[in-house]
C-alpha positions as CSV (number, residue, x, y, z in Angstrom):
1,M,165.0,196.6,182.6
2,T,163.0,199.9,182.5
3,T,161.1,201.8,185.1
4,T,157.4,202.7,184.9
5,D,158.1,206.0,183.2
6,G,160.0,204.3,180.4
7,L,163.6,205.1,181.6
8,P,166.1,202.3,182.1
9,K,166.7,201.4,185.7
10,G,169.1,203.8,187.4
11,W,168.4,206.7,185.0
12,E,166.8,210.0,186.0
13,E,165.2,212.9,184.1
14,V,166.0,216.4,185.3
15,A,165.7,220.0,184.2
16,L,169.0,221.2,182.9
17,S,169.1,224.0,185.5
18,Q,169.5,221.4,188.2
19,I,172.8,220.2,186.9
20,A,174.2,223.1,184.9
21,E,174.3,226.9,184.7
22,V,172.6,228.2,181.6
23,R,173.4,231.6,180.3
24,L,172.7,233.7,177.2
25,G,175.7,235.7,175.9
26,R,176.0,239.4,175.9
27,Q,174.2,241.4,173.2
28,R,176.4,243.0,170.6
29,S,176.4,246.8,170.6
30,P,178.0,249.2,168.0
31,R,179.2,251.4,170.9
32,R,181.2,248.4,172.2
33,A,183.0,248.0,168.9
34,T,185.9,249.9,170.5
35,G,186.9,250.4,174.1
36,P,189.5,249.9,176.8
37,H,188.8,246.3,177.4
38,M,188.7,244.6,174.0
39,V,188.2,240.9,174.2
40,P,187.6,238.2,171.5
41,Y,184.2,236.7,171.6
42,L,182.4,233.8,169.9
43,R,179.1,234.0,168.0
44,A,176.9,231.5,166.2
45,A,179.1,231.5,163.1
46,N,182.0,230.0,165.2
47,V,179.9,227.0,166.3
48,T,179.8,224.2,163.7
49,W,178.8,220.6,163.6
50,K,182.5,219.7,163.7
51,G,183.3,221.9,166.7
52,I,184.6,225.4,167.3
53,D,185.8,227.3,164.2
54,L,188.2,230.2,165.1
55,T,189.0,231.3,161.6
56,D,187.0,234.5,162.1
57,V,186.8,235.7,165.7
58,K,185.5,239.2,166.4
59,E,186.4,241.5,169.3
60,M,184.2,243.6,171.6
61,D,184.6,245.8,174.7
62,F,183.7,243.8,177.8
63,T,184.1,245.5,181.2
64,P,186.1,243.5,183.8
65,H,182.8,242.6,185.5
66,E,181.3,241.4,182.2
67,Q,184.4,239.4,181.5
68,G,183.8,237.5,184.8
69,T,180.2,236.8,183.7
70,Y,180.8,235.9,180.0
71,R,184.3,234.4,180.0
72,L,184.4,230.9,178.6
73,E,186.1,228.1,180.6
74,P,187.3,224.7,179.3
75,G,184.4,222.3,179.2
76,D,181.7,224.9,178.6
77,I,179.1,223.8,176.0
78,L,178.0,226.4,173.5
79,L,174.6,226.0,171.7
80,S,173.4,228.0,168.7
81,E,170.6,230.0,170.1
82,A,168.9,231.0,166.8
83,S,168.9,230.1,163.1
84,G,166.8,230.6,160.0
85,S,166.7,226.8,159.8
86,P,165.1,224.7,162.6
87,S,167.7,222.0,161.9
88,E,170.5,224.3,162.9
89,V,169.0,225.5,166.2
90,G,170.8,224.1,169.3
91,K,173.9,223.0,167.3
92,P,176.4,222.2,170.1
93,A,180.2,222.4,170.5
94,I,182.5,222.2,173.5
95,W,185.0,225.0,174.3
96,R,188.4,223.4,175.0
97,G,190.2,226.6,176.0
98,Q,191.5,227.3,172.5
99,M,192.4,230.9,173.4
100,E,192.6,232.9,176.6
101,S,190.0,235.4,177.8
102,C,187.3,234.6,175.3
103,C,183.7,235.6,175.8
104,F,180.5,234.9,173.9
105,Q,177.6,236.8,172.3
106,N,173.9,236.4,172.7
107,T,173.6,234.3,169.6
108,L,175.0,231.5,171.8
109,I,173.8,229.8,175.0
110,R,176.5,228.6,177.4
111,V,175.9,225.5,179.4
112,R,178.3,225.0,182.3
113,S,178.0,221.7,183.9
114,M,178.1,221.5,187.7
115,D,179.9,218.2,187.5
116,P,183.0,217.8,185.2
117,D,182.0,214.2,184.5
118,L,178.8,215.3,182.8
119,R,180.4,217.7,180.2
120,D,181.0,215.2,177.4
121,Y,177.8,213.3,178.1
122,L,175.7,216.5,178.0
123,H,177.4,217.5,174.7
124,R,176.4,214.2,173.1
125,H,172.9,214.6,174.6
126,F,172.5,218.0,173.0
127,L,173.9,216.6,169.7
128,A,171.1,214.1,169.8
129,D,168.5,216.8,170.6
130,A,169.7,218.8,167.7
131,L,170.1,216.1,165.1
132,T,166.9,214.3,165.9
133,G,164.9,217.6,165.7
134,R,164.0,218.0,169.3
135,F,165.5,221.5,169.5
136,G,164.0,222.5,166.2
137,A,160.5,221.4,167.3
138,A,160.9,223.3,170.5
139,S,162.2,226.5,168.9
140,R,160.0,229.6,168.6
141,G,159.8,232.5,166.1
142,V,158.8,233.3,162.6
143,G,161.6,233.3,160.0
144,I,164.3,233.1,162.7
145,H,163.9,230.2,165.1
146,H,165.0,230.8,168.7
147,L,165.8,228.4,171.5
148,G,166.0,230.8,174.4
149,A,168.0,230.5,177.6
150,E,164.9,230.2,179.8
151,A,163.6,227.3,177.7
152,M,167.0,225.7,177.9
153,S,167.0,226.0,181.7
154,K,163.9,224.0,181.8
155,W,165.1,221.5,179.1
156,V,164.7,217.9,180.3
157,V,167.8,215.8,180.0
158,R,168.2,212.1,180.7
159,I,171.0,211.2,183.1
160,A,172.4,207.7,183.0
161,P,174.3,205.9,185.7
162,A,178.0,206.7,186.0
163,Q,179.6,203.8,184.0
164,V,176.7,203.9,181.4
165,R,177.5,207.5,180.7
166,N,181.1,206.7,179.9
167,R,180.1,203.8,177.7
168,I,177.5,206.0,175.9
169,V,180.1,208.7,175.1
170,E,182.6,206.1,173.9
171,A,180.0,204.2,171.8
172,V,178.6,207.4,170.2
173,D,182.0,208.7,169.4
174,R,183.1,205.4,167.9
175,S,179.9,205.1,165.8
176,L,179.9,208.7,164.6
177,S,183.6,208.5,163.7
178,R,182.9,205.6,161.4
179,L,179.9,207.4,159.9
180,D,182.1,210.5,159.3
181,E,184.6,208.4,157.5
182,T,181.8,206.9,155.3
183,V,180.4,210.3,154.6
184,A,183.8,211.7,153.7
185,L,184.3,208.8,151.3
186,L,180.9,209.4,149.7
187,E,181.7,213.1,149.3
188,R,185.0,212.2,147.6
189,V,183.0,209.9,145.3
190,Q,180.6,212.7,144.4
191,R,183.4,215.1,143.7
192,N,185.1,212.6,141.5
193,L,181.8,212.0,139.6
194,R,181.4,215.8,139.1
195,R,184.9,215.9,137.7
196,Y,184.2,212.8,135.5
197,R,181.1,214.5,134.1
198,A,183.1,217.7,133.3
199,S,185.8,215.7,131.6
200,V,183.2,213.7,129.5
201,L,181.6,217.0,128.3
202,K,185.0,218.6,127.7
203,A,186.1,215.6,125.6
204,A,182.8,215.6,123.7
205,V,183.0,219.3,122.6
206,E,186.7,218.9,121.7
207,G,186.2,215.9,119.5
208,R,188.0,213.4,121.8
209,L,185.1,211.3,123.1
210,V,184.5,209.1,120.1
211,P,186.5,208.6,116.9
212,T,186.0,211.6,114.6
213,E,184.2,211.2,111.3
214,A,187.3,212.2,109.4
215,A,189.4,209.5,111.1
216,L,186.8,206.8,110.4
217,A,186.5,207.9,106.8
218,R,190.3,207.7,106.4
219,A,190.4,204.2,108.0
220,E,187.5,203.0,105.8
221,R,188.7,204.8,102.7
222,R,185.5,206.7,102.1
223,D,184.3,210.3,101.9
224,Y,182.3,212.0,104.6
225,E,180.2,215.1,105.0
226,P,182.0,217.9,107.0
227,A,180.3,220.0,109.5
228,S,180.3,223.0,107.1
229,A,177.9,221.1,104.8
230,F,175.8,220.1,107.8
231,L,175.6,223.7,108.8
232,K,174.5,224.7,105.3
233,R,171.6,222.3,105.4
234,I,170.6,223.6,108.8
235,L,170.6,227.2,107.5
236,A,168.6,226.1,104.5
237,E,166.0,224.5,106.8
238,R,166.0,227.7,108.9
239,R,165.2,229.8,105.8
240,S,162.5,227.4,104.6
241,R,160.8,227.3,108.1
242,W,160.9,231.1,108.4
243,E,159.3,231.5,105.0
244,A,156.7,228.9,105.8
245,E,155.8,230.8,108.9
246,G,155.4,234.0,106.9
247,K,158.4,236.0,108.2
248,R,158.4,239.4,106.6
249,G,161.4,240.7,104.7
250,P,164.4,238.9,103.3
251,V,165.7,236.0,105.4
252,E,169.4,236.4,105.8
253,D,171.8,233.9,107.3
254,P,173.6,235.0,110.5
255,E,177.2,236.1,110.1
256,A,180.0,233.7,111.1
257,P,181.2,234.3,114.7
258,D,184.6,235.7,115.5
259,T,186.7,232.7,116.5
260,S,190.1,234.3,116.8
261,D,190.3,233.6,120.5
262,L,189.0,230.0,120.2
263,P,191.0,226.8,119.9
264,R,191.4,224.9,116.7
265,L,188.7,222.3,116.1
266,P,189.2,218.7,114.9
267,T,189.2,218.0,111.1
268,G,185.8,218.2,109.7
269,W,184.4,220.5,112.5
270,C,183.4,224.1,112.3
271,W,182.3,227.0,114.5
272,A,178.8,228.5,114.5
273,G,176.8,230.9,116.5
274,L,173.8,229.6,118.5
275,E,171.7,231.9,116.3
276,H,172.5,229.7,113.3
277,F,170.3,227.0,114.9
278,L,167.5,229.3,116.1
279,L,164.1,229.9,114.6
280,A,163.0,232.0,117.6
281,I,163.4,232.6,121.4
282,Q,160.1,232.7,123.2
283,A,159.6,234.3,126.6
284,G,156.5,234.3,128.9
285,K,155.1,237.1,130.9
286,N,155.8,238.5,134.4
287,F,152.7,238.9,136.6
288,Q,151.7,238.3,140.2
289,C,150.9,234.6,141.0
290,L,149.7,232.6,143.9
291,E,152.7,231.2,145.7
292,R,151.8,227.5,145.3
293,P,152.0,224.9,142.6
294,P,148.8,224.7,140.5
295,E,146.2,222.0,141.4
296,A,144.1,220.0,139.0
297,G,142.3,222.3,136.5
298,E,144.6,225.2,137.2
299,V,147.3,226.8,135.1
300,G,150.7,227.6,136.5
301,V,153.8,229.6,135.7
302,V,157.3,228.1,136.1
303,K,159.6,229.7,138.6
304,V,163.3,230.3,137.8
305,S,164.2,227.4,140.1
306,A,162.3,225.0,137.8
307,V,165.2,224.7,135.4
308,T,168.6,223.5,136.5
309,W,171.2,221.7,134.5
310,G,169.5,218.8,132.7
311,T,166.6,218.8,135.2
312,F,163.0,220.2,134.9
313,D,161.0,220.3,138.2
314,E,157.4,221.2,137.4
315,Q,156.6,221.4,141.1
316,E,158.8,224.6,141.1
317,S,155.9,226.7,139.8
318,K,153.2,229.2,140.9
319,T,149.5,229.3,140.1
320,C,148.1,231.7,137.6
321,P,145.6,233.9,139.4
322,S,143.2,234.6,136.6
323,P,141.9,232.8,133.4
324,E,142.4,236.0,131.5
325,L,146.1,235.8,131.9
326,V,146.4,232.3,130.4
327,N,148.1,232.2,127.0
328,E,148.3,228.8,125.3
329,E,151.3,230.0,123.1
330,H,153.3,229.9,126.3
331,F,152.3,226.4,127.4
332,I,155.3,224.1,128.1
333,R,155.2,220.8,126.2
334,P,157.3,217.7,126.1
335,G,160.4,218.2,123.9
336,D,160.7,221.9,124.6
337,F,164.2,223.2,125.0
338,L,164.2,225.6,128.0
339,I,166.9,227.9,129.1
340,S,167.2,230.0,132.3
341,R,167.6,233.7,131.4
342,A,168.3,234.9,135.0
343,N,169.8,233.0,137.8
344,T,173.0,232.7,139.9
345,I,176.3,232.6,138.0
346,Q,176.3,228.8,138.3
347,L,172.7,228.4,136.9
348,V,172.3,231.3,134.5
349,A,171.6,229.8,131.0
350,A,171.0,226.4,132.6
351,C,169.1,224.4,130.1
352,V,167.0,221.3,129.8
353,I,164.9,219.4,127.3
354,V,161.5,218.6,128.8
355,S,160.9,214.9,128.7
356,R,157.5,214.8,130.3
357,I,155.1,217.3,132.0
358,E,151.9,216.5,133.8
359,M,150.9,220.0,134.9
360,T,149.6,222.8,132.7
361,L,152.4,225.3,132.9
362,M,153.4,228.5,131.1
363,L,156.7,230.1,130.5
364,S,157.8,233.0,132.8
365,D,159.8,236.0,131.7
366,K,162.9,234.3,133.2
367,I,162.5,230.9,131.5
368,L,162.9,231.0,127.7
369,R,162.1,228.5,125.1
370,L,164.5,227.9,122.2
371,R,162.9,226.9,118.9
372,T,165.7,225.3,116.8
373,V,166.2,223.5,113.5
374,G,168.5,220.6,112.6
375,K,167.5,218.3,115.5
376,V,170.5,219.5,117.4
377,D,168.9,220.3,120.8
378,P,170.7,217.5,122.7
379,W,174.1,218.6,121.2
380,L,173.4,222.3,122.1
381,M,172.4,221.3,125.6
382,W,175.7,219.4,126.2
383,V,177.7,222.2,124.7
384,L,176.2,224.8,127.0
385,R,176.8,222.5,130.0
386,S,180.5,221.9,129.1
387,S,183.4,224.0,130.3
388,H,183.4,225.8,126.9
389,G,179.8,226.6,127.2
390,R,180.2,227.9,130.8
391,R,183.0,230.2,129.7
392,E,180.9,231.6,126.9
393,I,177.9,232.2,129.2
394,E,179.9,233.8,132.0
395,S,181.6,236.2,129.5
396,L,178.2,237.2,128.1
397,A,176.1,237.3,131.3
398,T,175.5,240.7,132.9
399,G,174.7,241.7,136.5
400,N,176.3,241.6,139.9
401,Q,178.8,238.7,140.3
402,E,177.6,238.2,143.9
403,S,173.9,237.8,143.1
404,M,171.6,237.2,140.1
405,R,173.1,237.3,136.6
406,N,171.2,237.8,133.4
407,I,171.8,236.8,129.8
408,G,169.5,238.5,127.3
409,Q,168.2,237.0,124.1
410,E,170.8,238.7,121.9
411,R,173.6,237.5,124.1
412,I,172.2,233.9,124.0
413,R,172.2,234.1,120.2
414,A,175.9,235.1,120.3
415,I,177.1,232.0,122.1
416,R,179.7,230.2,119.9
417,V,179.1,226.5,119.3
418,P,181.5,223.9,118.0
419,L,179.8,221.7,115.4
420,P,180.9,218.3,114.4
421,P,179.7,216.4,111.2
422,E,176.1,215.2,111.6
423,A,177.0,211.5,111.9
424,E,179.7,212.3,114.5
425,C,177.3,214.6,116.3
426,R,174.8,211.7,116.7
427,R,177.5,209.4,118.0
428,I,178.9,211.9,120.5
429,V,175.4,212.6,121.8
430,A,174.7,208.9,122.3
431,E,178.0,208.3,124.1
432,V,177.5,211.4,126.3
433,E,174.1,210.2,127.3
434,R,175.3,206.7,128.0
435,Q,178.1,207.9,130.3
436,I,176.0,210.6,131.9
437,T,173.4,207.9,132.7
438,V,176.1,205.9,134.5
439,I,177.3,209.0,136.4
440,E,173.7,209.9,137.5
441,H,173.1,206.3,138.6
442,S,176.3,206.4,140.7
443,E,175.4,209.8,142.1
444,G,172.0,208.4,143.1
445,V,173.6,205.5,144.9
446,A,175.9,208.0,146.7
447,D,173.0,210.3,147.6
448,T,171.0,207.4,148.9
449,S,173.9,206.2,151.0
450,G,174.4,209.7,152.4
451,R,170.8,209.9,153.5
452,R,171.1,206.5,155.1
453,C,174.1,207.7,157.0
454,S,172.2,210.7,158.2
455,R,169.3,208.5,159.4
456,L,171.7,206.1,161.1
457,R,173.4,209.0,162.8
458,Q,170.0,210.1,164.2
459,S,169.1,206.6,165.2
460,I,172.4,206.0,167.1
461,L,172.0,209.2,169.1
462,K,168.3,208.4,169.8
463,W,169.1,204.9,171.0
464,A,172.0,206.2,173.1
465,F,169.7,208.3,175.3
466,E,166.9,205.8,175.4
467,G,169.4,203.3,177.0
468,K,169.4,201.1,173.9
469,L,172.9,201.6,172.6
470,V,175.1,200.2,175.3
471,D,174.6,197.5,178.0
472,Q,173.1,198.5,181.3
473,D,174.6,197.2,184.6
474,P,172.4,197.2,187.7
475,K,175.6,197.4,189.8
476,D,176.4,200.9,188.4
477,E,176.0,203.9,190.6
478,P,172.5,205.2,189.8
479,A,172.1,208.7,188.4
480,S,170.2,209.7,191.6
481,A,173.5,209.5,193.5
482,L,175.1,212.1,191.2
483,L,172.1,214.4,191.5
484,A,172.2,214.1,195.3
485,R,175.9,215.1,195.3
486,I,175.2,218.1,193.0
487,R,172.3,219.2,195.3
488,A,174.5,219.0,198.3
489,E,177.3,220.9,196.7
490,R,174.9,223.6,195.7
491,V,173.7,224.0,199.2
492,L,177.3,224.2,200.5
493,D,178.2,226.8,197.9
494,A,175.1,228.9,198.4
495,P,175.9,232.2,200.1
496,V,174.9,232.5,203.7
497,S,172.4,235.3,204.1
498,A,173.1,237.8,207.0
499,A,170.9,237.5,210.1
500,P,168.3,240.2,210.2
501,R,169.3,243.1,212.4
502,R,167.2,243.4,215.6
503,T,166.0,246.8,216.6
504,K,164.6,248.0,219.9
505,R,161.0,248.7,220.2
506,K,160.0,252.2,221.1
507,K,158.1,252.4,224.3
């Protein structure tokens, strides 16, 4: 049964300030970094979705008076006051008295319930407000989203009858605990799939994924073409293509790479440099673009985020501002082998073979196109993605380890590549693609299940504070009784003002 305002019978809506003290923490000041009254304090980084994290607690000088104002007490609820992401604003956690004499900074809002029985209930209420996006929608600011103590004082909360509150807390905790277990299982599945992918690629480039051509030839008592002969044909095609394209001067084959620090390859394999397979490396231009994907009839330029490992996202692009800047030689087409020249250490030299493209896009100066011979693009992509390829790339990339890394064209050419016989190469690529397809399907199922868990978590919390998660009992003490007690206690606790002093009138 619900009332005319949509609340279940016995529920009440009140401003948070009517049932709790709301306070913003003290502002951090460099001059308070040292002093006679150093006290540990919590900041936004200490409040996580899983509770209070005390692995990195700072200290600041709080005067004895300030300590009385900002000291945390068991049962206090801390909310993240600001964040660059609206989904993180209002993230709540309960302080359980994990350390003595701990205060809090102004990146947090403290909510201290006037009734101990409301603490756990209010925490789950704020969790619902945060995860369902209510806090994010109410936050203010550009770039950094703020909740504000004043806005929180006026924040409307729904108070359920006494026994319903207890049932809501128990039901929410039980449901979310099961969801947490499911999410943890899905995360383990995803980690195992990542390890499985890495082991498939490692086995592929080490000649352990399929029977080697040498082993098959021995079993079938026949000859086979080794990788060295395959490489000679690739180099011959490279010379022929260069001559057909009118390259000036003598066309010389690249020198064999130094492999003294590399492991021994299977019988019939050989080492080559990436340059052995290259006709050219093409780069686009760097110029100011409109910060949006191109619309119909417009030409775009791919951003560095367009290329990740095995994935090409054409929506990650900007719009070319002028027709005079369009160069058809830089247009990206299906079948292009693209590689990221500059990115984070995890994504520098990430590569992809473009399967389809619907927009008209050009290369940027940070996304390169490799023109190769020998029809070895799939093999080269899997080699670069393997643990061997990553070691090669990380050793050749330059730049700050903490930020963007860069790998220039000459260093790309110097990447050392294990090459199997042609027939074996085709079989390895087919098997890698088969297993990667299975892995990606399983990852997709895990991702979908994870999103369902997230939506179900939001639904559980939404239902809880709409009165739909647990049974309502008309015999329960209504919320109005609790609110009346809190009001009465506030009146009793209010300081009695002194009577005005009477003065004699002058005659």
